[in-house]
MIDOSE-1310 file (N, C-alpha, C; in nm, 2 decimals, decimal comma, always signed):
residues 252
mkav	+18,32/-0,16/+21,17/+18,21/-0,25/+21,19/+18,08/-0,17/+21,22; +17,97/-0,21/+21,16/+17,85/-0,15/+21,20/+17,77/-0,24/+21,29; +17,74/-0,19/+21,41/+17,66/-0,27/+21,51/+17,53/-0,21/+21,54; +17,43/-0,29/+21,55/+17,30/-0,24/+21,60/+17,27/-0,30/+21,73
vigg	+17,24/-0,22/+21,83/+17,21/-0,27/+21,97/+17,06/-0,25/+21,99; +16,99/-0,37/+21,99/+16,85/-0,37/+22,02/+16,83/-0,36/+22,18; +16,76/-0,25/+22,22/+16,76/-0,22/+22,36/+16,87/-0,13/+22,40; +16,91/-0,05/+22,30/+17,03/+0,03/+22,32/+17,02/+0,15/+22,41
tgli	+16,90/+0,17/+22,47/+16,88/+0,28/+22,57/+16,87/+0,23/+22,71; +16,88/+0,10/+22,74/+16,86/+0,04/+22,87/+16,99/+0,04/+22,95; +16,98/-0,03/+23,06/+17,10/-0,04/+23,16/+17,22/-0,09/+23,09; +17,21/-0,20/+23,02/+17,32/-0,27/+22,95/+17,35/-0,20/+22,82
grkl	+17,24/-0,17/+22,74/+17,25/-0,12/+22,61/+17,32/+0,02/+22,60; +17,29/+0,11/+22,69/+17,36/+0,24/+22,69/+17,51/+0,23/+22,70; +17,55/+0,15/+22,80/+17,70/+0,13/+22,82/+17,76/+0,06/+22,70; +17,69/-0,04/+22,65/+17,74/-0,12/+22,53/+17,76/-0,03/+22,41
veil	+17,66/+0,06/+22,38/+17,67/+0,15/+22,27/+17,79/+0,25/+22,29; +17,81/+0,29/+22,42/+17,93/+0,38/+22,45/+18,06/+0,31/+22,43; +18,07/+0,18/+22,47/+18,19/+0,10/+22,46/+18,23/+0,08/+22,31; +18,13/+0,03/+22,23/+18,15/+0,01/+22,09/+18,19/+0,13/+22,01
serg	+18,12/+0,24/+22,05/+18,15/+0,37/+21,98/+18,30/+0,42/+22,01; +18,34/+0,40/+22,14/+18,47/+0,44/+22,18/+18,58/+0,35/+22,11; +18,54/+0,23/+22,07/+18,63/+0,14/+22,00/+18,63/+0,17/+21,85; +18,56/+0,27/+21,81/+18,57/+0,31/+21,67/+18,46/+0,25/+21,58
hqvi	+18,36/+0,19/+21,63/+18,26/+0,12/+21,55/+18,14/+0,22/+21,53; +18,07/+0,19/+21,42/+17,95/+0,27/+21,39/+17,84/+0,19/+21,47; +17,77/+0,26/+21,55/+17,67/+0,19/+21,64/+17,53/+0,26/+21,63; +17,43/+0,18/+21,62/+17,29/+0,23/+21,62/+17,23/+0,18/+21,75
aasp	+17,18/+0,28/+21,84/+17,11/+0,24/+21,96/+16,96/+0,23/+21,92; +16,92/+0,11/+21,90/+16,78/+0,08/+21,85/+16,69/+0,06/+21,97; +16,57/+0,13/+21,96/+16,47/+0,11/+22,07/+16,34/+0,17/+22,01; +16,23/+0,14/+22,07/+16,10/+0,20/+22,02/+16,11/+0,36/+22,02
ssgv	+16,18/+0,42/+22,11/+16,19/+0,56/+22,11/+16,27/+0,62/+21,99; +16,35/+0,53/+21,93/+16,42/+0,57/+21,81/+16,36/+0,52/+21,68; +16,24/+0,47/+21,69/+16,17/+0,42/+21,58/+16,20/+0,28/+21,54; +16,26/+0,20/+21,63/+16,29/+0,06/+21,60/+16,22/-0,02/+21,70
nait	+16,12/-0,10/+21,66/+16,04/-0,18/+21,75/+16,05/-0,33/+21,71; +16,11/-0,41/+21,79/+16,13/-0,55/+21,76/+16,00/-0,63/+21,77; +15,90/-0,58/+21,84/+15,77/-0,65/+21,85/+15,69/-0,63/+21,73; +15,68/-0,51/+21,68/+15,60/-0,48/+21,56/+15,68/-0,50/+21,43
gegl	+15,82/-0,50/+21,45/+15,90/-0,51/+21,33/+15,94/-0,37/+21,27; +15,88/-0,27/+21,32/+15,90/-0,13/+21,27/+16,05/-0,09/+21,28; +16,10/-0,05/+21,17/+16,23/+0,01/+21,16/+16,35/-0,09/+21,16; +16,32/-0,22/+21,17/+16,43/-0,32/+21,18/+16,51/-0,33/+21,05
seaf	+16,44/-0,33/+20,94/+16,51/-0,34/+20,81/+16,60/-0,22/+20,78; +16,55/-0,10/+20,81/+16,63/+0,02/+20,79/+16,75/+0,02/+20,89; +16,73/-0,02/+21,01/+16,84/-0,02/+21,11/+16,95/-0,13/+21,07; +16,91/-0,24/+21,02/+17,00/-0,35/+20,99/+17,07/-0,34/+20,86
egad	+17,03/-0,24/+20,78/+17,10/-0,23/+20,65/+17,25/-0,20/+20,66; +17,33/-0,29/+20,61/+17,47/-0,28/+20,61/+17,53/-0,32/+20,75; +17,45/-0,37/+20,84/+17,50/-0,41/+20,97/+17,58/-0,54/+20,97; +17,69/-0,54/+21,04/+17,78/-0,66/+21,05/+17,73/-0,75/+21,17
vvvd	+17,68/-0,68/+21,28/+17,64/-0,76/+21,39/+17,52/-0,69/+21,46; +17,43/-0,77/+21,51/+17,32/-0,72/+21,59/+17,33/-0,78/+21,73; +17,32/-0,69/+21,83/+17,33/-0,73/+21,97/+17,19/-0,70/+22,03; +17,13/-0,81/+22,08/+17,00/-0,80/+22,14/+17,01/-0,80/+22,29
vsns	+16,99/-0,68/+22,36/+16,99/-0,68/+22,50/+16,85/-0,62/+22,55; +16,75/-0,64/+22,47/+16,62/-0,59/+22,50/+16,55/-0,67/+22,61; +16,45/-0,61/+22,68/+16,38/-0,69/+22,78/+16,24/-0,66/+22,78; +16,16/-0,75/+22,83/+16,01/-0,74/+22,82/+15,97/-0,64/+22,92
psfe	+15,87/-0,55/+22,89/+15,81/-0,46/+22,98/+15,73/-0,52/+23,09; +15,68/-0,65/+23,06/+15,61/-0,72/+23,16/+15,67/-0,86/+23,19; +15,67/-0,90/+23,32/+15,73/-1,02/+23,35/+15,63/-1,13/+23,38; +15,50/-1,10/+23,34/+15,40/-1,20/+23,35/+15,43/-1,31/+23,25
dtav	+15,40/-1,44/+23,29/+15,45/-1,55/+23,22/+15,42/-1,55/+23,07; +15,29/-1,53/+23,04/+15,25/-1,53/+22,89/+15,31/-1,41/+22,82; +15,31/-1,29/+22,89/+15,35/-1,17/+22,82/+15,50/-1,18/+22,79; +15,58/-1,23/+22,88/+15,73/-1,23/+22,86/+15,76/-1,33/+22,76
lnff	+15,69/-1,45/+22,75/+15,72/-1,55/+22,65/+15,68/-1,49/+22,51; +15,57/-1,42/+22,50/+15,53/-1,36/+22,38/+15,63/-1,26/+22,33; +15,68/-1,18/+22,43/+15,78/-1,07/+22,39/+15,91/-1,13/+22,33; +15,97/-1,23/+22,40/+16,09/-1,28/+22,35/+16,08/-1,37/+22,22
qtsq	+15,97/-1,44/+22,21/+15,95/-1,52/+22,09/+15,92/-1,43/+21,97; +15,83/-1,33/+21,99/+15,79/-1,24/+21,88/+15,91/-1,15/+21,83; +15,98/-1,10/+21,93/+16,09/-1,01/+21,90/+16,20/-1,09/+21,83; +16,23/-1,21/+21,87/+16,34/-1,28/+21,81/+16,30/-1,32/+21,67
knia	+16,18/-1,36/+21,65/+16,14/-1,40/+21,51/+16,15/-1,28/+21,41; +16,10/-1,16/+21,46/+16,11/-1,04/+21,38/+16,26/-1,00/+21,35; +16,34/-1,01/+21,45/+16,48/-0,97/+21,44/+16,55/-1,07/+21,34; +16,53/-1,20/+21,36/+16,59/-1,30/+21,27/+16,55/-1,28/+21,12
aaet	+16,42/-1,25/+21,10/+16,38/-1,23/+20,96/+16,44/-1,11/+20,90; +16,45/-1,00/+20,98/+16,52/-0,88/+20,93/+16,67/-0,90/+20,91; +16,73/-0,97/+21,00/+16,87/-1,00/+20,98/+16,90/-1,08/+20,86; +16,82/-1,18/+20,83/+16,83/-1,27/+20,71/+16,82/-1,18/+20,59
aagv	+16,72/-1,09/+20,58/+16,70/-1,01/+20,47/+16,81/-0,91/+20,45; +16,88/-0,87/+20,56/+16,98/-0,77/+20,55/+17,12/-0,83/+20,53; +17,13/-0,96/+20,55/+17,26/-1,03/+20,54/+17,35/-1,01/+20,66; +17,29/-0,99/+20,78/+17,37/-0,98/+20,90/+17,44/-1,11/+20,93
khhv	+17,57/-1,10/+20,96/+17,65/-1,22/+20,98/+17,67/-1,27/+21,12; +17,62/-1,19/+21,22/+17,65/-1,23/+21,36/+17,54/-1,17/+21,45; +17,47/-1,26/+21,52/+17,37/-1,22/+21,62/+17,42/-1,25/+21,76; +17,43/-1,15/+21,84/+17,47/-1,16/+21,98/+17,35/-1,14/+22,07
alsi	+17,33/-1,22/+22,17/+17,21/-1,20/+22,26/+17,26/-1,22/+22,40; +17,20/-1,14/+22,49/+17,22/-1,15/+22,63/+17,11/-1,24/+22,69; +17,16/-1,33/+22,77/+17,07/-1,42/+22,85/+17,12/-1,44/+22,99; +17,08/-1,55/+23,05/+17,10/-1,56/+23,20/+17,17/-1,70/+23,23
vgtd	+17,27/-1,69/+23,32/+17,32/-1,82/+23,37/+17,21/-1,90/+23,44; +17,20/-2,02/+23,40/+17,10/-2,11/+23,46/+16,96/-2,11/+23,40; +16,95/-2,06/+23,28/+16,82/-2,05/+23,22/+16,75/-2,18/+23,21; +16,82/-2,29/+23,20/+16,75/-2,42/+23,19/+16,74/-2,50/+23,32
rlpd	+16,77/-2,43/+23,43/+16,77/-2,50/+23,56/+16,65/-2,46/+23,65; +16,57/-2,36/+23,60/+16,45/-2,32/+23,68/+16,33/-2,33/+23,59; +16,28/-2,45/+23,55/+16,17/-2,46/+23,46/+16,04/-2,41/+23,51; +16,03/-2,39/+23,64/+15,90/-2,33/+23,69/+15,90/-2,18/+23,69
ngyf	+16,01/-2,12/+23,64/+16,02/-1,97/+23,64/+15,98/-1,92/+23,50; +15,87/-1,85/+23,49/+15,82/-1,81/+23,35/+15,92/-1,72/+23,28; +16,00/-1,64/+23,34/+16,09/-1,56/+23,27/+16,20/-1,64/+23,21; +16,25/-1,74/+23,29/+16,36/-1,83/+23,24/+16,31/-1,91/+23,13
rakv	+16,18/-1,96/+23,13/+16,13/-2,04/+23,02/+16,12/-1,95/+22,90; +16,09/-1,83/+22,91/+16,09/-1,74/+22,79/+16,23/-1,72/+22,73; +16,33/-1,71/+22,82/+16,47/-1,70/+22,77/+16,51/-1,83/+22,70; +16,47/-1,94/+22,75/+16,50/-2,07/+22,69/+16,44/-2,07/+22,55
aqek	+16,31/-2,02/+22,54/+16,25/-2,02/+22,41/+16,32/-1,93/+22,31; +16,36/-1,81/+22,36/+16,44/-1,72/+22,28/+16,57/-1,78/+22,23; +16,64/-1,85/+22,31/+16,77/-1,91/+22,28/+16,74/-2,02/+22,17; +16,64/-2,09/+22,18/+16,60/-2,20/+22,09/+16,58/-2,14/+21,95
lire	+16,51/-2,03/+21,94/+16,49/-1,96/+21,81/+16,62/-1,90/+21,76; +16,70/-1,86/+21,84/+16,83/-1,81/+21,79/+16,91/-1,92/+21,73; +16,92/-2,03/+21,80/+16,99/-2,15/+21,74/+16,93/-2,20/+21,61; +16,80/-2,19/+21,60/+16,73/-2,24/+21,48/+16,73/-2,14/+21,36
sgip	+16,77/-2,02/+21,39/+16,76/-1,91/+21,29/+16,84/-1,93/+21,16; +16,95/-2,00/+21,18/+17,05/-2,01/+21,07/+17,15/-1,90/+21,06; +17,14/-1,80/+21,15/+17,23/-1,69/+21,15/+17,34/-1,72/+21,26; +17,47/-1,71/+21,22/+17,57/-1,73/+21,32/+17,55/-1,65/+21,44
ytiv	+17,58/-1,71/+21,56/+17,54/-1,64/+21,68/+17,63/-1,66/+21,80; +17,62/-1,58/+21,90/+17,69/-1,59/+22,03/+17,58/-1,55/+22,13; +17,56/-1,64/+22,23/+17,47/-1,61/+22,34/+17,56/-1,59/+22,46; +17,54/-1,47/+22,53/+17,62/-1,44/+22,65/+17,53/-1,46/+22,77
hatq	+17,56/-1,56/+22,85/+17,49/-1,58/+22,97/+17,56/-1,50/+23,09; +17,48/-1,42/+23,15/+17,54/-1,34/+23,27/+17,47/-1,38/+23,39; +17,54/-1,36/+23,51/+17,47/-1,38/+23,64/+17,39/-1,25/+23,67; +17,33/-1,26/+23,79/+17,25/-1,15/+23,83/+17,33/-1,02/+23,84
fmef	+17,27/-0,91/+23,80/+17,34/-0,78/+23,81/+17,34/-0,72/+23,95; +17,45/-0,67/+23,99/+17,45/-0,60/+24,12/+17,35/-0,49/+24,13; +17,32/-0,43/+24,02/+17,22/-0,32/+24,02/+17,08/-0,36/+24,05; +17,05/-0,49/+24,06/+16,92/-0,53/+24,08/+16,90/-0,57/+24,23
aggi	+17,00/-0,55/+24,31/+16,99/-0,59/+24,46/+16,87/-0,52/+24,52; +16,85/-0,40/+24,50/+16,73/-0,33/+24,56/+16,60/-0,38/+24,52; +16,59/-0,41/+24,39/+16,46/-0,47/+24,34/+16,43/-0,61/+24,40; +16,54/-0,69/+24,42/+16,52/-0,82/+24,48/+16,47/-0,80/+24,62
adfs	+16,53/-0,71/+24,69/+16,49/-0,68/+24,83/+16,34/-0,64/+24,83; +16,30/-0,55/+24,75/+16,16/-0,50/+24,75/+16,06/-0,62/+24,71; +16,10/-0,70/+24,62/+16,02/-0,81/+24,58/+16,01/-0,92/+24,69; +16,10/-0,93/+24,78/+16,11/-1,04/+24,87/+16,06/-1,00/+25,01
mkgn	+15,99/-0,89/+25,02/+15,93/-0,85/+25,15/+15,82/-0,95/+25,20; +15,83/-0,98/+25,32/+15,73/-1,06/+25,39/+15,70/-0,99/+25,52; +15,59/-0,92/+25,52/+15,57/-0,83/+25,64/+15,66/-0,72/+25,63; +15,74/-0,70/+25,74/+15,84/-0,59/+25,75/+15,98/-0,65/+25,73
evhl	+15,99/-0,77/+25,69/+16,12/-0,84/+25,68/+16,15/-0,87/+25,53; +16,28/-0,89/+25,50/+16,32/-0,93/+25,36/+16,36/-1,07/+25,37; +16,28/-1,16/+25,32/+16,31/-1,31/+25,33/+16,38/-1,35/+25,20; +16,50/-1,39/+25,21/+16,59/-1,43/+25,10/+16,65/-1,56/+25,10
stga	+16,66/-1,62/+24,99/+16,72/-1,76/+24,98/+16,86/-1,77/+25,03; +16,90/-1,89/+25,07/+17,04/-1,92/+25,10/+17,11/-1,97/+24,98; +17,04/-1,98/+24,87/+17,10/-2,03/+24,74/+17,21/-1,94/+24,70; +17,30/-1,99/+24,61/+17,42/-1,91/+24,57/+17,39/-1,81/+24,46
iqpi	+17,46/-1,70/+24,46/+17,46/-1,60/+24,35/+17,60/-1,55/+24,33; +17,63/-1,51/+24,21/+17,77/-1,46/+24,18/+17,75/-1,33/+24,11; +17,70/-1,22/+24,18/+17,66/-1,10/+24,11/+17,77/-1,03/+24,04; +17,73/-0,96/+23,93/+17,83/-0,89/+23,84/+17,78/-0,75/+23,82
aaae	+17,87/-0,66/+23,81/+17,84/-0,52/+23,77/+17,80/-0,51/+23,63; +17,69/-0,44/+23,60/+17,64/-0,43/+23,47/+17,74/-0,38/+23,37; +17,83/-0,29/+23,41/+17,93/-0,24/+23,32/+18,02/-0,35/+23,26; +18,04/-0,46/+23,34/+18,13/-0,57/+23,30/+18,05/-0,66/+23,21
vsea	+17,92/-0,67/+23,22/+17,84/-0,74/+23,13/+17,85/-0,67/+22,99; +17,84/-0,54/+22,99/+17,85/-0,47/+22,86/+17,98/-0,49/+22,80; +18,09/-0,49/+22,87/+18,22/-0,52/+22,82/+18,23/-0,65/+22,75; +18,17/-0,75/+22,82/+18,17/-0,89/+22,76/+18,09/-0,90/+22,63
lada	+17,98/-0,82/+22,63/+17,90/-0,82/+22,51/+17,97/-0,75/+22,39; +18,04/-0,64/+22,43/+18,12/-0,57/+22,32/+18,23/-0,66/+22,27; +18,30/-0,74/+22,35/+18,40/-0,83/+22,31/+18,34/-0,94/+22,22; +18,22/-0,99/+22,26/+18,16/-1,09/+22,18/+18,12/-1,04/+22,04
aeaa	+18,07/-0,91/+22,04/+18,03/-0,85/+21,91/+18,15/-0,83/+21,82; +18,27/-0,81/+21,87/+18,39/-0,79/+21,79/+18,45/-0,92/+21,74; +18,42/-1,03/+21,81/+18,48/-1,16/+21,78/+18,39/-1,23/+21,68; +18,45/-1,34/+21,63/+18,37/-1,43/+21,54/+18,26/-1,50/+21,62
ping	+18,15/-1,53/+21,55/+18,04/-1,61/+21,62/+18,09/-1,74/+21,67; +18,05/-1,78/+21,79/+18,09/-1,91/+21,84/+17,98/-2,02/+21,82; +17,86/-1,98/+21,78/+17,75/-2,07/+21,76/+17,73/-2,15/+21,89; +17,73/-2,08/+22,00/+17,72/-2,14/+22,13/+17,70/-2,04/+22,24
itev	+17,73/-2,08/+22,36/+17,71/-2,00/+22,48/+17,84/-1,97/+22,55; +17,86/-1,84/+22,59/+17,97/-1,81/+22,67/+17,91/-1,74/+22,80; +17,98/-1,76/+22,91/+17,93/-1,71/+23,04/+18,02/-1,61/+23,11; +17,95/-1,52/+23,17/+18,02/-1,41/+23,25/+17,96/-1,40/+23,39
agpe	+18,05/-1,38/+23,49/+18,00/-1,38/+23,62/+18,09/-1,29/+23,71; +18,04/-1,24/+23,82/+18,12/-1,16/+23,91/+18,23/-1,25/+23,98; +18,32/-1,18/+24,04/+18,44/-1,25/+24,10/+18,41/-1,32/+24,23; +18,30/-1,29/+24,29/+18,27/-1,35/+24,43/+18,13/-1,42/+24,43
rfsm	+18,13/-1,52/+24,52/+18,00/-1,59/+24,54/+17,95/-1,57/+24,68; +17,82/-1,54/+24,68/+17,75/-1,52/+24,81/+17,62/-1,60/+24,81; +17,56/-1,61/+24,93/+17,42/-1,65/+24,93/+17,34/-1,53/+24,89; +17,21/-1,55/+24,84/+17,13/-1,44/+24,80/+17,11/-1,35/+24,92
aefv	+17,09/-1,41/+25,04/+17,07/-1,33/+25,16/+17,19/-1,24/+25,19; +17,31/-1,29/+25,17/+17,43/-1,22/+25,20/+17,44/-1,10/+25,10; +17,42/-1,13/+24,98/+17,43/-1,03/+24,87/+17,34/-0,91/+24,90; +17,21/-0,94/+24,91/+17,12/-0,83/+24,93/+17,14/-0,76/+25,07
gqyl	+17,18/-0,84/+25,17/+17,20/-0,79/+25,30/+17,31/-0,69/+25,30; +17,42/-0,71/+25,23/+17,53/-0,62/+25,22/+17,49/-0,49/+25,15; +17,41/-0,51/+25,05/+17,36/-0,39/+24,97/+17,27/-0,30/+25,07; +17,18/-0,36/+25,14/+17,09/-0,28/+25,23/+17,18/-0,21/+25,34
kakg	+17,27/-0,28/+25,39/+17,36/-0,22/+25,50/+17,43/-0,10/+25,44; +17,49/-0,12/+25,32/+17,57/-0,01/+25,26/+17,48/+0,11/+25,23; +17,35/+0,09/+25,20/+17,26/+0,20/+25,17/+17,19/+0,25/+25,30; +17,23/+0,20/+25,41/+17,17/+0,25/+25,54/+17,02/+0,21/+25,55
dsrk	+16,98/+0,10/+25,49/+16,85/+0,05/+25,49/+16,83/-0,04/+25,61; +16,74/-0,02/+25,70/+16,74/-0,09/+25,83/+16,65/-0,21/+25,82; +16,59/-0,25/+25,70/+16,51/-0,36/+25,69/+16,59/-0,49/+25,73; +16,52/-0,58/+25,81/+16,59/-0,70/+25,85/+16,58/-0,81/+25,74
vvad	+16,70/-0,87/+25,72/+16,71/-0,97/+25,62/+16,70/-1,11/+25,69; +16,61/-1,19/+25,65/+16,60/-1,33/+25,70/+16,64/-1,43/+25,60; +16,75/-1,50/+25,63/+16,80/-1,61/+25,54/+16,71/-1,73/+25,55; +16,65/-1,77/+25,45/+16,55/-1,87/+25,45/+16,57/-1,96/+25,33
pqap	+16,61/-2,09/+25,35/+16,63/-2,18/+25,23/+16,50/-2,20/+25,15; +16,39/-2,17/+25,21/+16,26/-2,19/+25,13/+16,21/-2,06/+25,07; +16,28/-1,96/+25,09/+16,24/-1,83/+25,03/+16,25/-1,83/+24,88; +16,15/-1,80/+24,80/+16,16/-1,81/+24,66/+16,23/-1,69/+24,60
yfgs	+16,30/-1,72/+24,49/+16,36/-1,61/+24,41/+16,27/-1,59/+24,29; +16,19/-1,48/+24,29/+16,09/-1,45/+24,19/+16,01/-1,58/+24,15; +15,97/-1,65/+24,26/+15,88/-1,76/+24,24/+15,94/-1,90/+24,23; +16,08/-1,90/+24,23/+16,15/-2,03/+24,22/+16,24/-2,05/+24,34
lidg	+16,25/-2,18/+24,38/+16,34/-2,21/+24,49/+16,48/-2,23/+24,42; +16,58/-2,18/+24,48/+16,72/-2,19/+24,42/+16,81/-2,26/+24,52; +16,92/-2,32/+24,47/+17,01/-2,39/+24,56/+17,15/-2,34/+24,53; +17,25/-2,41/+24,56/+17,39/-2,37/+24,54/+17,44/-2,37/+24,40
rslv	+17,35/-2,43/+24,31/+17,39/-2,44/+24,17/+17,30/-2,37/+24,07; +17,19/-2,33/+24,11/+17,08/-2,28/+24,02/+17,12/-2,16/+23,94; +17,19/-2,06/+24,00/+17,22/-1,93/+23,93/+17,36/-1,90/+23,91; +17,45/-2,00/+23,93/+17,59/-1,97/+23,92/+17,65/-2,05/+23,81
plge	+17,77/-2,01/+23,75/+17,83/-2,09/+23,64/+17,88/-2,22/+23,69; +17,87/-2,32/+23,61/+17,91/-2,46/+23,65/+18,03/-2,50/+23,57; +18,07/-2,42/+23,47/+18,18/-2,46/+23,39/+18,27/-2,34/+23,36; +18,33/-2,34/+23,24/+18,42/-2,23/+23,21/+18,34/-2,10/+23,21
vrlg	+18,41/-1,99/+23,26/+18,34/-1,86/+23,28/+18,44/-1,75/+23,27; +18,40/-1,64/+23,22/+18,47/-1,51/+23,22/+18,44/-1,44/+23,35; +18,53/-1,42/+23,44/+18,50/-1,35/+23,57/+18,53/-1,20/+23,56; +18,44/-1,12/+23,61/+18,46/-0,98/+23,62/+18,56/-0,95/+23,73
kitl	+18,60/-0,82/+23,74/+18,70/-0,78/+23,84/+18,64/-0,70/+23,95; +18,52/-0,64/+23,93/+18,46/-0,55/+24,03/+18,40/-0,63/+24,14; +18,45/-0,61/+24,26/+18,39/-0,68/+24,38/+18,27/-0,61/+24,42; +18,19/-0,68/+24,50/+18,06/-0,62/+24,55/+18,10/-0,50/+24,64
kqwl	+18,20/-0,51/+24,72/+18,24/-0,39/+24,80/+18,28/-0,27/+24,72; +18,36/-0,30/+24,61/+18,40/-0,19/+24,53/+18,28/-0,12/+24,46; +18,18/-0,20/+24,42/+18,06/-0,15/+24,35/+17,98/-0,07/+24,45; +17,96/-0,13/+24,57/+17,88/-0,06/+24,68/+17,95/+0,07/+24,72
dkqv	+18,08/+0,07/+24,73/+18,15/+0,20/+24,77/+18,12/+0,31/+24,67; +18,12/+0,27/+24,54/+18,10/+0,36/+24,44/+17,95/+0,42/+24,44; +17,86/+0,33/+24,47/+17,72/+0,37/+24,48/+17,69/+0,47/+24,59; +17,76/+0,44/+24,71/+17,75/+0,53/+24,82/+17,81/+0,66/+24,79
qvvg	+17,92/+0,67/+24,72/+17,98/+0,79/+24,68/+17,90/+0,87/+24,59; +17,83/+0,80/+24,49/+17,74/+0,87/+24,40/+17,62/+0,93/+24,47; +17,57/+0,86/+24,56/+17,45/+0,91/+24,64/+17,49/+1,02/+24,73; +17,61/+1,01/+24,79/+17,66/+1,11/+24,88/+17,69/+1,24/+24,81
């Protein structure tokens, strides 16, 4: 199988390329640095030639509402056109659990728009919805500062290790298109405050975490259902403690 990974040099893409390569597939790690640009369309037709599956794990360089919407709409339109021309039979895309539950969140609105274009493209597809990555705990803490404290929601989160997201994407790429959504999440559920609080404690970060039901998550209020799977889901095996222990060992 020939697979093209759009965003193949990022957090998820790098591991996905590694997994698919180890499984014996021909893999192209496509990114602007390799001459493949989904926004301009540069290099897409060459990369997709003879491809069986395209996996899109790319992300917008800007999270500003208009910029991120333009990124996902433009890139998806260019990718779909190139896939159609090349005869690609399966499009796999990474998205987020709960995309349709936070309409006031510009990033989520952009992912909803991307998913709509995927469904309308006419190309068989699989959309993989993942919960928040454990790797983003530090970024969430930094974004949630209020004075000298970290104010975090009491809403639920089911964080997953990025490596297990890559495994789920690899499995989806090898399987037949489902023309629908499959979900993957971590094995444990926490409040956002508990999740980030455990991360900061493990890192020896003394910032005080304040659990606040009204604390926004990147501009949106979340509750016990906003960001967690509500139906059938593939659960990862890596617990938060196991992941944190590994991070501490790496730093040490």
